[in-house]
Residue, then its C-alpha position, 0 to 999 in steps of 0.5 A: m517499449k514506446s506507447i506500450y505501457k500506459i498508466f491509469l490513475l484512479a482518483l478517489g473523490v472523497y466526500t466523507s464524514a465520520f458518520s456517513q463514511i461516503t466515498e466516491i470513486t472516479r477514474l482519471p484519463v489515461q497517460d502514456i508514460s513514454q511521452s515524457n522521459h504521525t501522532a496518536q491523533r493522527k491514528t484516531k482519525r484513520f477510521v474515516s478513511i476505511s472505505i477509501l483504503f477498502s476501495i483497493v480490493m474493489i477496483v476491478q468492479v469500478f473501471a468504467q463507472t462511479e460506485p459507492i464502496k460498502d463500509f467494512p464491518r466492525a466488531y462493535e459500533s465504536q471500533e476503529i479500523n487502522n492499518l487496513t491492508p487487503v489481498w485477493i485470494s481468488d476471484n471471489e475471496i478477499l482477505i483483510l488484515y487490520q488493527n484497532s485503536t490499541y494496536d496491540t493485536i492484528f485481526s482479520r476478516r475474510t470474504t468469499n463473495l466480493g464483500n457482500t458478507w464477511s467472516q467474524q473477526k479473527v485474532e491473528q497475532t498479539i503484539d507486545v508494547p506497540d507504539p501507535y505512532f510507528s505502526d504500519m502494516y502491508l500484506y502481499k501475495t507472491l506469484n506462487g501464492r504465499l502471503l507476506l505480511f510486513w508490520k512495524l512497531n518501532i523506529s528501527s525494525i520491520n517484522c515479517s510473517y508468511s502464510d502458505n495456506n491463504g492466511i489460515d496459519w502464519i509463521n513469524l520470521p526474524p525482524l528486519v533491522i533498519s537504521s531509521l524509521p521505515i514507513d510506507f511499505s510496498v513490494v514488487e516481484p521481478e520473478p517468482r521467489l525474488i522479492v524486493l521490499s521498498f520503504s521510505s525513511p527520513i534519509r532516502w528510499l530504501t529496499r531489502l531483497s529476498t531470493d527465497n520467497g520472503e524467508t530471508w532478506t539482505e541489503n543487496t540491491y535489485y532495483k536502485p531507487p531514484s535519488r530524489i526520495g528523502w524526508r520531503y518524499r514518500n510512498p515509494h512504489f516500483i512497478k515492473l514493466s518488462a518480462s526481464g524486469d529491467s524496465v521499471l516504473a517508480i511512483y512516489s509522492s511528496n508529503y502533501s499533494i503531488i504524485y511523481t513518476q520516473l522510468s528506468t530501462d536498466r534496473g534503476n542505474n539511470w532514471s528519466d526526468t521526473t514526470r509530475i503525474m498529478d496534483t491531488r489537490l488534497g492539501l495539508v490537513d494536519p502535519a501528521d496526515f501525509l498523503s497515502i498512495k497504493t498501486v494496483r495492477d489488474n489482469d489487463e496490465n493496467i496500473w491503477l493508483v489509489y490515493d487518500r488523505k484522512y479527514d476529521l470534519g469535526i461533526 
């Protein structure tokens, strides 16, 4: 397995203001992983990073160069866009779900031409008694094309819906009951219909397992997470590296600026020493504004790491 898997790091150099929302994308050098074995104020600032998060869905167009990312459309000029989460439907079609400042509705927009034009805003779901501090959302497309939507409304549960017609209609599933504050959702699919949901909590990196394409979930463990994850570490991601699913890469971050990785060849029973991928040097702006990271895998099996922090420049 040596020197087979390489990780590409996509750094977002952020030069953003609340008015212009200009975002630049640059690519960092390749590293060979085999060489080393939340307050309301927080939410109102999230609109500054819309372009940053939207860049996740545009990565394949900027592998070799720096390009600006277009602003995501708003229903009205002052609309805030929060918890934006995208998914590719096809080569040209992208579906994006998001919320606004009230967090009581999940909206969607769709593009069929790589973001040049967008559909009108559509209401997907209304939410009873939302708590902005505990709000989070994540959209995932399974290997057989099902869309899974996870969202969080309180400190002890994760809601889940699925769509089998590319997000036209959604079916709500029973909430996943969690003991403590689930945040930072991510998904890995070791094989079709077998799905691992990851999230962090104040205690440790937690997972839930589905063997029926996301319709039911158990606490059974498929990948055993690194033990380091706790309140000081966030953004847990598993990335499958082998066809069998035994080899897996764990990526996570500190609360503030450092991104780490560890490698396992036995589904997490044993982990390599921690490797520090990079210091984002974004620093701590506000105690509620923790570093956020996402991973994207392209058709050439390159792994792209997208990171951002929200800024309030007071302009």
